[in-house]
All heavy atoms as a GROMACS GRO file, in nm:
protein
  596
    1MET      N    1   1.206   0.124  -2.630
    1MET     CA    2   1.204   0.138  -2.487
    1MET      C    3   1.206   0.285  -2.446
    1MET      O    4   1.168   0.317  -2.336
    1MET     CB    5   1.324   0.066  -2.425
    1MET     CG    6   1.315  -0.085  -2.433
    1MET     SD    7   1.459  -0.171  -2.366
    1MET     CE    8   1.454  -0.125  -2.195
    2GLY      N    9   1.256   0.369  -2.529
    2GLY     CA   10   1.259   0.511  -2.497
    2GLY      C   11   1.365   0.550  -2.396
    2GLY      O   12   1.356   0.656  -2.335
    3LEU      N   13   1.464   0.464  -2.378
    3LEU     CA   14   1.571   0.491  -2.283
    3LEU      C   15   1.704   0.507  -2.356
    3LEU      O   16   1.726   0.441  -2.458
    3LEU     CB   17   1.588   0.376  -2.182
    3LEU     CG   18   1.469   0.340  -2.095
    3LEU    CD1   19   1.501   0.215  -2.015
    3LEU    CD2   20   1.436   0.455  -2.002
    4GLY      N   21   1.790   0.589  -2.300
    4GLY     CA   22   1.926   0.596  -2.351
    4GLY      C   23   2.003   0.474  -2.303
    4GLY      O   24   1.959   0.399  -2.215
    5PHE      N   25   2.121   0.454  -2.358
    5PHE     CA   26   2.203   0.338  -2.323
    5PHE      C   27   2.234   0.334  -2.174
    5PHE      O   28   2.216   0.231  -2.108
    5PHE     CB   29   2.332   0.338  -2.405
    5PHE     CG   30   2.420   0.221  -2.376
    5PHE    CD1   31   2.387   0.095  -2.424
    5PHE    CD2   32   2.534   0.236  -2.299
    5PHE    CE1   33   2.468  -0.014  -2.396
    5PHE    CE2   34   2.615   0.127  -2.270
    5PHE     CZ   35   2.582   0.001  -2.320
    6ALA      N   36   2.282   0.446  -2.118
    6ALA     CA   37   2.319   0.449  -1.976
    6ALA      C   38   2.197   0.421  -1.888
    6ALA      O   39   2.209   0.348  -1.788
    6ALA     CB   40   2.381   0.584  -1.939
    7GLU      N   41   2.081   0.476  -1.924
    7GLU     CA   42   1.960   0.450  -1.845
    7GLU      C   43   1.922   0.303  -1.848
    7GLU      O   44   1.885   0.246  -1.745
    7GLU     CB   45   1.843   0.533  -1.899
    7GLU     CG   46   1.853   0.681  -1.873
    7GLU     CD   47   1.741   0.756  -1.943
    7GLU    OE1   48   1.732   0.747  -2.067
    7GLU    OE2   49   1.663   0.821  -1.871
    8ALA      N   50   1.931   0.242  -1.964
    8ALA     CA   51   1.897   0.101  -1.977
    8ALA      C   52   1.993   0.013  -1.896
    8ALA      O   53   1.951  -0.077  -1.823
    8ALA     CB   54   1.898   0.060  -2.124
    9ILE      N   55   2.122   0.041  -1.907
    9ILE     CA   56   2.222  -0.038  -1.834
    9ILE      C   57   2.204  -0.019  -1.683
    9ILE      O   58   2.205  -0.116  -1.607
    9ILE     CB   59   2.365   0.001  -1.877
    9ILE    CG1   60   2.390  -0.041  -2.022
    9ILE    CG2   61   2.468  -0.059  -1.784
    9ILE    CD1   62   2.380  -0.189  -2.047
   10ASN      N   63   2.186   0.104  -1.640
   10ASN     CA   64   2.167   0.128  -1.496
   10ASN      C   65   2.038   0.064  -1.446
   10ASN      O   66   2.033   0.016  -1.332
   10ASN     CB   67   2.168   0.278  -1.464
   10ASN     CG   68   2.308   0.334  -1.463
   10ASN    OD1   69   2.406   0.261  -1.449
   10ASN    ND2   70   2.319   0.464  -1.477
   11GLY      N   71   1.937   0.058  -1.530
   11GLY     CA   72   1.814  -0.011  -1.493
   11GLY      C   73   1.838  -0.159  -1.470
   11GLY      O   74   1.788  -0.217  -1.372
   12LEU      N   75   1.915  -0.221  -1.558
   12LEU     CA   76   1.948  -0.363  -1.540
   12LEU      C   77   2.033  -0.384  -1.415
   12LEU      O   78   2.012  -0.480  -1.340
   12LEU     CB   79   2.023  -0.415  -1.663
   12LEU     CG   80   1.941  -0.424  -1.792
   12LEU    CD1   81   2.032  -0.458  -1.910
   12LEU    CD2   82   1.830  -0.526  -1.777
   13ARG      N   83   2.126  -0.294  -1.393
   13ARG     CA   84   2.212  -0.305  -1.275
   13ARG      C   85   2.132  -0.294  -1.146
   13ARG      O   86   2.151  -0.372  -1.053
   13ARG     CB   87   2.320  -0.196  -1.279
   13ARG     CG   88   2.424  -0.217  -1.385
   13ARG     CD   89   2.517  -0.098  -1.394
   13ARG     NE   90   2.624  -0.124  -1.489
   13ARG     CZ   91   2.694  -0.031  -1.548
   13ARG    NH1   92   2.673   0.097  -1.521
   13ARG    NH2   93   2.789  -0.062  -1.634
   14VAL      N   94   2.044  -0.197  -1.139
   14VAL     CA   95   1.967  -0.176  -1.017
   14VAL      C   96   1.868  -0.291  -0.995
   14VAL      O   97   1.844  -0.333  -0.881
   14VAL     CB   98   1.899  -0.037  -1.018
   14VAL    CG1   99   1.773  -0.034  -1.099
   14VAL    CG2  100   1.873   0.012  -0.878
   15GLU      N  101   1.815  -0.348  -1.101
   15GLU     CA  102   1.728  -0.465  -1.088
   15GLU      C  103   1.807  -0.584  -1.033
   15GLU      O  104   1.755  -0.662  -0.952
   15GLU     CB  105   1.666  -0.501  -1.223
   15GLU     CG  106   1.559  -0.405  -1.269
   15GLU     CD  107   1.431  -0.412  -1.188
   15GLU    OE1  108   1.406  -0.513  -1.118
   15GLU    OE2  109   1.354  -0.314  -1.192
   16HIS      N  110   1.931  -0.597  -1.075
   16HIS     CA  111   2.015  -0.705  -1.026
   16HIS      C  112   2.039  -0.690  -0.875
   16HIS      O  113   2.026  -0.788  -0.800
   16HIS     CB  114   2.149  -0.707  -1.101
   16HIS     CG  115   2.245  -0.808  -1.047
   16HIS    ND1  116   2.230  -0.943  -1.068
   16HIS    CD2  117   2.356  -0.792  -0.972
   16HIS    CE1  118   2.330  -1.007  -1.007
   16HIS    NE2  119   2.407  -0.917  -0.949
   17VAL      N  120   2.072  -0.569  -0.832
   17VAL     CA  121   2.095  -0.546  -0.689
   17VAL      C  122   1.966  -0.571  -0.611
   17VAL      O  123   1.969  -0.637  -0.505
   17VAL     CB  124   2.150  -0.404  -0.662
   17VAL    CG1  125   2.159  -0.377  -0.513
   17VAL    CG2  126   2.285  -0.386  -0.728
   18ALA      N  127   1.854  -0.524  -0.661
   18ALA     CA  128   1.726  -0.545  -0.592
   18ALA      C  129   1.696  -0.694  -0.580
   18ALA      O  130   1.650  -0.740  -0.475
   18ALA     CB  131   1.613  -0.474  -0.666
   19SER      N  132   1.725  -0.769  -0.683
   19SER     CA  133   1.704  -0.913  -0.679
   19SER      C  134   1.790  -0.978  -0.571
   19SER      O  135   1.743  -1.064  -0.496
   19SER     CB  136   1.737  -0.973  -0.816
   19SER     OG  137   1.732  -1.113  -0.812
   20ARG      N  138   1.914  -0.936  -0.563
   20ARG     CA  139   2.004  -0.988  -0.459
   20ARG      C  140   1.952  -0.955  -0.320
   20ARG      O  141   1.956  -1.037  -0.230
   20ARG     CB  142   2.145  -0.933  -0.476
   20ARG     CG  143   2.217  -0.967  -0.605
   20ARG     CD  144   2.274  -1.109  -0.608
   20ARG     NE  145   2.340  -1.151  -0.486
   20ARG     CZ  146   2.468  -1.126  -0.454
   20ARG    NH1  147   2.546  -1.059  -0.538
   20ARG    NH2  148   2.519  -1.170  -0.340
   21LEU      N  149   1.900  -0.833  -0.303
   21LEU     CA  150   1.846  -0.793  -0.173
   21LEU      C  151   1.722  -0.876  -0.138
   21LEU      O  152   1.707  -0.919  -0.024
   21LEU     CB  153   1.813  -0.644  -0.172
   21LEU     CG  154   1.933  -0.549  -0.183
   21LEU    CD1  155   1.885  -0.405  -0.196
   21LEU    CD2  156   2.028  -0.566  -0.066
   22ARG      N  157   1.636  -0.898  -0.237
   22ARG     CA  158   1.516  -0.981  -0.213
   22ARG      C  159   1.554  -1.124  -0.177
   22ARG      O  160   1.485  -1.190  -0.100
   22ARG     CB  161   1.425  -0.982  -0.336
   22ARG     CG  162   1.347  -0.856  -0.357
   22ARG     CD  163   1.241  -0.873  -0.463
   22ARG     NE  164   1.292  -0.920  -0.590
   22ARG     CZ  165   1.338  -0.843  -0.688
   22ARG    NH1  166   1.340  -0.712  -0.673
   22ARG    NH2  167   1.382  -0.895  -0.801
   23ASP      N  168   1.663  -1.171  -0.235
   23ASP     CA  169   1.709  -1.308  -0.209
   23ASP      C  170   1.782  -1.321  -0.075
   23ASP      O  171   1.825  -1.430  -0.039
   23ASP     CB  172   1.799  -1.358  -0.321
   23ASP     CG  173   1.724  -1.381  -0.451
   23ASP    OD1  174   1.599  -1.389  -0.447
   23ASP    OD2  175   1.789  -1.391  -0.557
   24GLY      N  176   1.798  -1.210  -0.005
   24GLY     CA  177   1.857  -1.214   0.127
   24GLY      C  178   2.007  -1.197   0.131
   24GLY      O  179   2.070  -1.232   0.230
   25ALA      N  180   2.067  -1.144   0.025
   25ALA     CA  181   2.212  -1.120   0.025
   25ALA      C  182   2.247  -1.035   0.147
   25ALA      O  183   2.185  -0.932   0.172
   25ALA     CB  184   2.256  -1.049  -0.102
   26ASP      N  185   2.344  -1.081   0.223
   26ASP     CA  186   2.375  -1.011   0.347
   26ASP      C  187   2.499  -0.923   0.337
   26ASP      O  188   2.544  -0.869   0.436
   26ASP     CB  189   2.390  -1.109   0.463
   26ASP     CG  190   2.499  -1.211   0.438
   26ASP    OD1  191   2.558  -1.211   0.329
   26ASP    OD2  192   2.525  -1.293   0.528
   27GLY      N  193   2.552  -0.905   0.219
   27GLY     CA  194   2.668  -0.821   0.201
   27GLY      C  195   2.634  -0.673   0.210
   27GLY      O  196   2.518  -0.634   0.214
   28ASP      N  197   2.736  -0.593   0.213
   28ASP     CA  198   2.722  -0.448   0.212
   28ASP      C  199   2.653  -0.405   0.083
   28ASP      O  200   2.688  -0.452  -0.026
   28ASP     CB  201   2.862  -0.386   0.223
   28ASP     CG  202   2.858  -0.236   0.222
   28ASP    OD1  203   2.796  -0.179   0.313
   28ASP    OD2  204   2.917  -0.178   0.130
   29ILE      N  205   2.555  -0.318   0.093
   29ILE     CA  206   2.480  -0.275  -0.025
   29ILE      C  207   2.571  -0.206  -0.125
   29ILE      O  208   2.557  -0.227  -0.246
   29ILE     CB  209   2.361  -0.185   0.015
   29ILE    CG1  210   2.259  -0.267   0.095
   29ILE    CG2  211   2.296  -0.123  -0.108
   29ILE    CD1  212   2.143  -0.187   0.151
   30LEU      N  213   2.664  -0.126  -0.079
   30LEU     CA  214   2.756  -0.059  -0.171
   30LEU      C  215   2.838  -0.162  -0.248
   30LEU      O  216   2.861  -0.147  -0.368
   30LEU     CB  217   2.847   0.039  -0.097
   30LEU     CG  218   2.946   0.115  -0.185
   30LEU    CD1  219   2.875   0.193  -0.296
   30LEU    CD2  220   3.030   0.208  -0.100
   31THR      N  221   2.881  -0.267  -0.182
   31THR     CA  222   2.956  -0.373  -0.250
   31THR      C  223   2.870  -0.438  -0.358
   31THR      O  224   2.918  -0.465  -0.469
   31THR     CB  225   3.005  -0.479  -0.149
   31THR    OG1  226   3.090  -0.415  -0.054
   31THR    CG2  227   3.081  -0.590  -0.217
   32LEU      N  228   2.743  -0.463  -0.328
   32LEU     CA  229   2.653  -0.519  -0.428
   32LEU      C  230   2.640  -0.425  -0.548
   32LEU      O  231   2.639  -0.469  -0.663
   32LEU     CB  232   2.515  -0.546  -0.367
   32LEU     CG  233   2.507  -0.652  -0.258
   32LEU    CD1  234   2.366  -0.655  -0.198
   32LEU    CD2  235   2.546  -0.788  -0.311
   33ALA      N  236   2.631  -0.295  -0.520
   33ALA     CA  237   2.618  -0.196  -0.627
   33ALA      C  238   2.744  -0.192  -0.713
   33ALA      O  239   2.735  -0.190  -0.837
   33ALA     CB  240   2.590  -0.059  -0.569
   34ILE      N  241   2.860  -0.191  -0.651
   34ILE     CA  242   2.986  -0.188  -0.725
   34ILE      C  243   3.001  -0.316  -0.807
   34ILE      O  244   3.039  -0.313  -0.924
   34ILE     CB  245   3.106  -0.171  -0.629
   34ILE    CG1  246   3.097  -0.038  -0.553
   34ILE    CG2  247   3.239  -0.185  -0.702
   34ILE    CD1  248   3.101   0.086  -0.639
   35ASP      N  249   2.966  -0.431  -0.747
   35ASP     CA  250   2.972  -0.558  -0.819
   35ASP      C  251   2.880  -0.560  -0.940
   35ASP      O  252   2.907  -0.627  -1.039
   35ASP     CB  253   2.938  -0.675  -0.726
   35ASP     CG  254   3.046  -0.704  -0.624
   35ASP    OD1  255   3.159  -0.649  -0.637
   35ASP    OD2  256   3.019  -0.782  -0.530
   36ALA      N  257   2.769  -0.486  -0.932
   36ALA     CA  258   2.675  -0.479  -1.042
   36ALA      C  259   2.721  -0.383  -1.152
   36ALA      O  260   2.663  -0.380  -1.261
   36ALA     CB  261   2.537  -0.436  -0.992
   37GLY      N  262   2.825  -0.305  -1.123
   37GLY     CA  263   2.880  -0.217  -1.226
   37GLY      C  264   2.862  -0.069  -1.201
   37GLY      O  265   2.904   0.012  -1.284
   38PHE      N  266   2.801  -0.030  -1.090
   38PHE     CA  267   2.790   0.112  -1.060
   38PHE      C  268   2.926   0.167  -1.021
   38PHE      O  269   3.002   0.101  -0.950
   38PHE     CB  270   2.689   0.137  -0.947
   38PHE     CG  271   2.547   0.131  -0.993
   38PHE    CD1  272   2.473   0.015  -0.977
   38PHE    CD2  273   2.487   0.241  -1.052
   38PHE    CE1  274   2.342   0.008  -1.020
   38PHE    CE2  275   2.356   0.235  -1.096
   38PHE     CZ  276   2.283   0.118  -1.080
   39GLY      N  277   2.955   0.288  -1.065
   39GLY     CA  278   3.083   0.349  -1.036
   39GLY      C  279   3.083   0.439  -0.915
   39GLY      O  280   3.188   0.476  -0.866
   40SER      N  281   2.963   0.473  -0.867
   40SER     CA  282   2.957   0.560  -0.750
   40SER      C  283   2.832   0.530  -0.668
   40SER      O  284   2.729   0.486  -0.720
   40SER     CB  285   2.956   0.708  -0.790
   40SER     OG  286   2.829   0.746  -0.838
   41LYS      N  287   2.844   0.556  -0.540
   41LYS     CA  288   2.733   0.538  -0.447
   41LYS      C  289   2.619   0.633  -0.481
   41LYS      O  290   2.502   0.596  -0.476
   41LYS     CB  291   2.782   0.561  -0.304
   41LYS     CG  292   2.678   0.544  -0.199
   41LYS     CD  293   2.736   0.566  -0.060
   41LYS     CE  294   2.632   0.549   0.048
   41LYS     NZ  295   2.689   0.566   0.181
   42ALA      N  296   2.654   0.756  -0.516
   42ALA     CA  297   2.552   0.857  -0.546
   42ALA      C  298   2.466   0.816  -0.664
   42ALA      O  299   2.343   0.826  -0.660
   42ALA     CB  300   2.618   0.992  -0.572
   43THR      N  301   2.529   0.769  -0.771
   43THR     CA  302   2.454   0.726  -0.889
   43THR      C  303   2.364   0.608  -0.855
   43THR      O  304   2.247   0.604  -0.892
   43THR     CB  305   2.549   0.690  -1.004
   43THR    OG1  306   2.626   0.805  -1.038
   43THR    CG2  307   2.472   0.642  -1.126
   44PHE      N  308   2.420   0.510  -0.784
   44PHE     CA  309   2.342   0.393  -0.747
   44PHE      C  310   2.220   0.433  -0.664
   44PHE      O  311   2.107   0.392  -0.693
   44PHE     CB  312   2.428   0.293  -0.670
   44PHE     CG  313   2.347   0.186  -0.602
   44PHE    CD1  314   2.280   0.091  -0.677
   44PHE    CD2  315   2.336   0.183  -0.464
   44PHE    CE1  316   2.204  -0.007  -0.615
   44PHE    CE2  317   2.260   0.086  -0.402
   44PHE     CZ  318   2.194  -0.010  -0.478
   45ASN      N  319   2.241   0.514  -0.560
   45ASN     CA  320   2.130   0.554  -0.473
   45ASN      C  321   2.023   0.630  -0.550
   45ASN      O  322   1.904   0.609  -0.529
   45ASN     CB  323   2.181   0.637  -0.356
   45ASN     CG  324   2.248   0.551  -0.251
   45ASN    OD1  325   2.222   0.433  -0.238
   45ASN    ND2  326   2.338   0.613  -0.176
   46ARG      N  327   2.066   0.719  -0.641
   46ARG     CA  328   1.970   0.797  -0.719
   46ARG      C  329   1.887   0.706  -0.809
   46ARG      O  330   1.764   0.713  -0.811
   46ARG     CB  331   2.043   0.902  -0.804
   46ARG     CG  332   1.949   0.985  -0.891
   46ARG     CD  333   2.026   1.086  -0.976
   46ARG     NE  334   2.138   1.030  -1.050
   46ARG     CZ  335   2.128   0.959  -1.163
   46ARG    NH1  336   2.009   0.936  -1.216
   46ARG    NH2  337   2.236   0.914  -1.224
   47VAL      N  338   1.953   0.617  -0.882
   47VAL     CA  339   1.884   0.528  -0.974
   47VAL      C  340   1.792   0.433  -0.898
   47VAL      O  341   1.678   0.409  -0.938
   47VAL     CB  342   1.985   0.450  -1.062
   47VAL    CG1  343   1.917   0.343  -1.144
   47VAL    CG2  344   2.062   0.545  -1.152
   48PHE      N  345   1.840   0.382  -0.786
   48PHE     CA  346   1.760   0.289  -0.707
   48PHE      C  347   1.632   0.356  -0.657
   48PHE      O  348   1.523   0.301  -0.671
   48PHE     CB  349   1.842   0.235  -0.588
   48PHE     CG  350   1.781   0.112  -0.527
   48PHE    CD1  351   1.828  -0.013  -0.560
   48PHE    CD2  352   1.676   0.122  -0.437
   48PHE    CE1  353   1.772  -0.128  -0.504
   48PHE    CE2  354   1.619   0.009  -0.381
   48PHE     CZ  355   1.667  -0.116  -0.415
   49LYS      N  356   1.648   0.475  -0.601
   49LYS     CA  357   1.531   0.545  -0.546
   49LYS      C  358   1.434   0.585  -0.657
   49LYS      O  359   1.312   0.579  -0.638
   49LYS     CB  360   1.573   0.666  -0.465
   49LYS     CG  361   1.456   0.724  -0.388
   49LYS     CD  362   1.499   0.809  -0.274
   49LYS     CE  363   1.375   0.851  -0.196
   49LYS     NZ  364   1.404   0.928  -0.081
   50GLU      N  365   1.486   0.624  -0.773
   50GLU     CA  366   1.397   0.657  -0.886
   50GLU      C  367   1.316   0.534  -0.927
   50GLU      O  368   1.198   0.545  -0.961
   50GLU     CB  369   1.479   0.706  -1.005
   50GLU     CG  370   1.531   0.847  -0.991
   50GLU     CD  371   1.626   0.888  -1.103
   50GLU    OE1  372   1.652   0.806  -1.194
   50GLU    OE2  373   1.675   1.001  -1.099
   51ARG      N  374   1.380   0.418  -0.928
   51ARG     CA  375   1.314   0.296  -0.973
   51ARG      C  376   1.216   0.240  -0.869
   51ARG      O  377   1.106   0.198  -0.902
   51ARG     CB  378   1.420   0.190  -1.008
   51ARG     CG  379   1.369   0.050  -1.032
   51ARG     CD  380   1.279   0.044  -1.155
   51ARG     NE  381   1.230  -0.090  -1.176
   51ARG     CZ  382   1.115  -0.139  -1.125
   51ARG    NH1  383   1.040  -0.063  -1.051
   51ARG    NH2  384   1.079  -0.262  -1.150
   52PHE      N  385   1.256   0.236  -0.743
   52PHE     CA  386   1.176   0.169  -0.641
   52PHE      C  387   1.106   0.262  -0.543
   52PHE      O  388   1.023   0.216  -0.463
   52PHE     CB  389   1.263   0.069  -0.564
   52PHE     CG  390   1.311  -0.044  -0.650
   52PHE    CD1  391   1.440  -0.044  -0.701
   52PHE    CD2  392   1.227  -0.148  -0.685
   52PHE    CE1  393   1.485  -0.147  -0.782
   52PHE    CE2  394   1.270  -0.251  -0.767
   52PHE     CZ  395   1.399  -0.251  -0.816
   53GLY      N  396   1.141   0.389  -0.543
   53GLY     CA  397   1.073   0.486  -0.456
   53GLY      C  398   1.120   0.485  -0.312
   53GLY      O  399   1.064   0.557  -0.229
   54VAL      N  400   1.219   0.403  -0.280
   54VAL     CA  401   1.275   0.396  -0.146
   54VAL      C  402   1.426   0.379  -0.158
   54VAL      O  403   1.477   0.342  -0.264
   54VAL     CB  404   1.218   0.278  -0.063
   54VAL    CG1  405   1.069   0.297  -0.036
   54VAL    CG2  406   1.244   0.145  -0.129
   55THR      N  407   1.494   0.402  -0.048
   55THR     CA  408   1.640   0.382  -0.047
   55THR      C  409   1.670   0.232  -0.051
   55THR      O  410   1.584   0.149  -0.015
   55THR     CB  411   1.704   0.441   0.079
   55THR    OG1  412   1.654   0.370   0.193
   55THR    CG2  413   1.675   0.591   0.090
   56PRO      N  414   1.791   0.194  -0.092
   56PRO     CA  415   1.827   0.053  -0.092
   56PRO      C  416   1.815  -0.011   0.047
   56PRO      O  417   1.770  -0.126   0.059
   56PRO     CB  418   1.972   0.052  -0.141
   56PRO     CG  419   1.985   0.178  -0.220
   56PRO     CD  420   1.895   0.277  -0.153
   57SER      N  421   1.852   0.061   0.151
   57SER     CA  422   1.841   0.007   0.288
   57SER      C  423   1.696  -0.020   0.326
   57SER      O  424   1.664  -0.124   0.386
   57SER     CB  425   1.903   0.103   0.388
   57SER     OG  426   2.040   0.117   0.364
   58ALA      N  427   1.608   0.073   0.293
   58ALA     CA  428   1.465   0.053   0.323
   58ALA      C  429   1.410  -0.063   0.242
   58ALA      O  430   1.331  -0.143   0.293
   58ALA     CB  431   1.387   0.181   0.293
   59TYR      N  432   1.453  -0.075   0.118
   59TYR     CA  433   1.410  -0.186   0.033
   59TYR      C  434   1.453  -0.319   0.094
   59TYR      O  435   1.375  -0.415   0.099
   59TYR     CB  436   1.469  -0.169  -0.106
   59TYR     CG  437   1.419  -0.269  -0.208
   59TYR    CD1  438   1.305  -0.242  -0.283
   59TYR    CD2  439   1.485  -0.389  -0.229
   59TYR    CE1  440   1.260  -0.332  -0.377
   59TYR    CE2  441   1.440  -0.480  -0.323
   59TYR     CZ  442   1.327  -0.450  -0.396
   59TYR     OH  443   1.281  -0.541  -0.489
   60ARG      N  444   1.575  -0.326   0.143
   60ARG     CA  445   1.624  -0.448   0.206
   60ARG      C  446   1.539  -0.483   0.329
   60ARG      O  447   1.501  -0.597   0.349
   60ARG     CB  448   1.770  -0.433   0.247
   60ARG     CG  449   1.820  -0.552   0.329
   60ARG     CD  450   1.962  -0.534   0.372
   60ARG     NE  451   2.047  -0.606   0.279
   60ARG     CZ  452   2.179  -0.599   0.278
   60ARG    NH1  453   2.242  -0.521   0.362
   60ARG    NH2  454   2.248  -0.669   0.192
   61ARG      N  455   1.509  -0.382   0.412
   61ARG     CA  456   1.428  -0.408   0.532
   61ARG      C  457   1.290  -0.462   0.495
   61ARG      O  458   1.244  -0.560   0.554
   61ARG     CB  459   1.413  -0.281   0.615
   61ARG     CG  460   1.530  -0.250   0.703
   61ARG     CD  461   1.498  -0.140   0.803
   61ARG     NE  462   1.456  -0.015   0.742
   61ARG     CZ  463   1.538   0.078   0.695
   61ARG    NH1  464   1.669   0.062   0.701
   61ARG    NH2  465   1.491   0.189   0.642
   62VAL      N  466   1.226  -0.398   0.399
   62VAL     CA  467   1.092  -0.442   0.358
   62VAL      C  468   1.099  -0.581   0.297
   62VAL      O  469   1.016  -0.667   0.327
   62VAL     CB  470   1.031  -0.341   0.258
   62VAL    CG1  471   0.904  -0.396   0.196
   62VAL    CG2  472   1.003  -0.209   0.328
   63SER      N  473   1.197  -0.606   0.213
   63SER     CA  474   1.211  -0.738   0.150
   63SER      C  475   1.237  -0.845   0.254
   63SER      O  476   1.182  -0.954   0.247
   63SER     CB  477   1.325  -0.738   0.048
   63SER     OG  478   1.295  -0.651  -0.059
   64THR      N  479   1.321  -0.815   0.352
   64THR     CA  480   1.352  -0.912   0.458
   64THR      C  481   1.227  -0.939   0.540
   64THR      O  482   1.198  -1.054   0.574
   64THR     CB  483   1.466  -0.860   0.546
   64THR    OG1  484   1.581  -0.838   0.464
   64THR    CG2  485   1.501  -0.960   0.654
   65ASP      N  486   1.152  -0.835   0.572
   65ASP     CA  487   1.028  -0.852   0.650
   65ASP      C  488   0.930  -0.941   0.575
   65ASP      O  489   0.868  -1.029   0.633
   65ASP     CB  490   0.964  -0.718   0.682
   65ASP     CG  491   1.044  -0.637   0.783
   65ASP    OD1  492   1.134  -0.694   0.849
   65ASP    OD2  493   1.016  -0.516   0.795
   66LYS      N  494   0.915  -0.918   0.444
   66LYS     CA  495   0.823  -0.999   0.364
   66LYS      C  496   0.870  -1.144   0.357
   66LYS      O  497   0.791  -1.236   0.366
   66LYS     CB  498   0.808  -0.942   0.223
   66LYS     CG  499   0.726  -0.816   0.218
   66LYS     CD  500   0.713  -0.764   0.077
   66LYS     CE  501   0.633  -0.636   0.073
   66LYS     NZ  502   0.623  -0.580  -0.060
   67ASN      N  503   1.000  -1.162   0.340
   67ASN     CA  504   1.053  -1.299   0.333
   67ASN      C  505   1.032  -1.371   0.466
   67ASN      O  506   0.997  -1.489   0.468
   67ASN     CB  507   1.202  -1.298   0.296
   67ASN     CG  508   1.226  -1.259   0.153
   67ASN    OD1  509   1.137  -1.269   0.069
   67ASN    ND2  510   1.346  -1.214   0.122
   68ASP      N  511   1.054  -1.302   0.576
   68ASP     CA  512   1.034  -1.362   0.708
   68ASP      C  513   0.887  -1.397   0.730
   68ASP      O  514   0.855  -1.503   0.784
   68ASP     CB  515   1.082  -1.269   0.819
   68ASP     CG  516   1.233  -1.256   0.825
   68ASP    OD1  517   1.303  -1.332   0.754
   68ASP    OD2  518   1.281  -1.170   0.901
   69ALA      N  519   0.797  -1.310   0.689
   69ALA     CA  520   0.654  -1.333   0.707
   69ALA      C  521   0.607  -1.454   0.626
   69ALA      O  522   0.514  -1.523   0.664
   69ALA     CB  523   0.574  -1.208   0.668
   70ALA      N  524   0.673  -1.478   0.514
   70ALA     CA  525   0.636  -1.591   0.428
   70ALA      C  526   0.688  -1.723   0.483
   70ALA      O  527   0.652  -1.828   0.433
   70ALA     CB  528   0.688  -1.568   0.287
   71ARG      N  529   0.773  -1.716   0.585
   71ARG     CA  530   0.832  -1.838   0.643
   71ARG      C  531   0.790  -1.849   0.789
   71ARG      O  532   0.855  -1.795   0.877
   71ARG     CB  533   0.984  -1.834   0.631
   71ARG     CG  534   1.028  -1.832   0.487
   71ARG     CD  535   1.168  -1.875   0.465
   71ARG     NE  536   1.207  -1.987   0.547
   71ARG     CZ  537   1.331  -2.005   0.588
   71ARG    NH1  538   1.426  -1.921   0.557
   71ARG    NH2  539   1.363  -2.110   0.662
   72PRO      N  540   0.681  -1.922   0.816
   72PRO     CA  541   0.634  -1.931   0.954
   72PRO      C  542   0.731  -2.002   1.047
   72PRO      O  543   0.718  -1.990   1.168
   72PRO     CB  544   0.503  -2.010   0.940
   72PRO     CG  545   0.508  -2.074   0.808
   72PRO     CD  546   0.599  -1.991   0.722
   73ASP      N  547   0.830  -2.073   0.992
   73ASP     CA  548   0.927  -2.142   1.076
   73ASP      C  549   1.028  -2.047   1.138
   73ASP      O  550   1.102  -2.085   1.229
   73ASP     CB  551   1.001  -2.250   0.996
   73ASP     CG  552   1.074  -2.192   0.875
   73ASP    OD1  553   1.012  -2.112   0.802
   73ASP    OD2  554   1.188  -2.230   0.853
   74LEU      N  555   1.031  -1.922   1.092
   74LEU     CA  556   1.124  -1.824   1.148
   74LEU      C  557   1.056  -1.750   1.263
   74LEU      O  558   0.944  -1.702   1.251
   74LEU     CB  559   1.166  -1.721   1.043
   74LEU     CG  560   1.251  -1.774   0.928
   74LEU    CD1  561   1.281  -1.661   0.830
   74LEU    CD2  562   1.381  -1.834   0.980
   75GLN      N  563   1.122  -1.742   1.373
   75GLN     CA  564   1.072  -1.671   1.490
   75GLN      C  565   1.140  -1.536   1.499
   75GLN      O  566   1.261  -1.530   1.503
   75GLN     CB  567   1.101  -1.752   1.616
   75GLN     CG  568   1.047  -1.890   1.614
   75GLN     CD  569   0.920  -1.901   1.697
   75GLN    OE1  570   0.902  -1.821   1.787
   75GLN    NE2  571   0.836  -1.996   1.666
   76ARG      N  572   1.063  -1.431   1.501
   76ARG     CA  573   1.120  -1.296   1.513
   76ARG      C  574   1.133  -1.261   1.660
   76ARG      O  575   1.041  -1.282   1.737
   76ARG     CB  576   1.031  -1.193   1.443
   76ARG     CG  577   1.031  -1.216   1.293
   76ARG     CD  578   0.968  -1.099   1.225
   76ARG     NE  579   1.040  -0.979   1.253
   76ARG     CZ  580   1.105  -0.908   1.163
   76ARG    NH1  581   1.109  -0.947   1.041
   76ARG    NH2  582   1.166  -0.796   1.197
   77THR      N  583   1.245  -1.206   1.694
   77THR     CA  584   1.265  -1.161   1.831
   77THR      C  585   1.289  -1.011   1.830
   77THR      O  586   1.387  -0.963   1.778
   77THR     CB  587   1.388  -1.232   1.896
   77THR    OG1  588   1.502  -1.208   1.815
   77THR    CG2  589   1.361  -1.380   1.909
   78THR      N  590   1.192  -0.937   1.884
   78THR     CA  591   1.204  -0.791   1.891
   78THR      C  592   1.173  -0.742   2.027
   78THR      O  593   1.111  -0.801   2.106
   78THR     CB  594   1.111  -0.721   1.790
   78THR    OG1  595   0.986  -0.786   1.788
   78THR    CG2  596   1.172  -0.716   1.654
   0.00000   0.00000   0.00000
């Protein structure tokens, strides 16, 4: 894989948080990161942005928008 142990573990952790965000987890993002095993907000944000190219908050917004668009029964009010 060409990754060190910490890189591999953090990759799995950030994928777990991203999956939770895509599934619509409504908890605090920092809580999701801590639950996944990250020890600091800074490390989580850095790893997340390196992996996905956006902040966790932006990722959640985009994922929520895509999920809503896939469900025509949901009415958006803006």
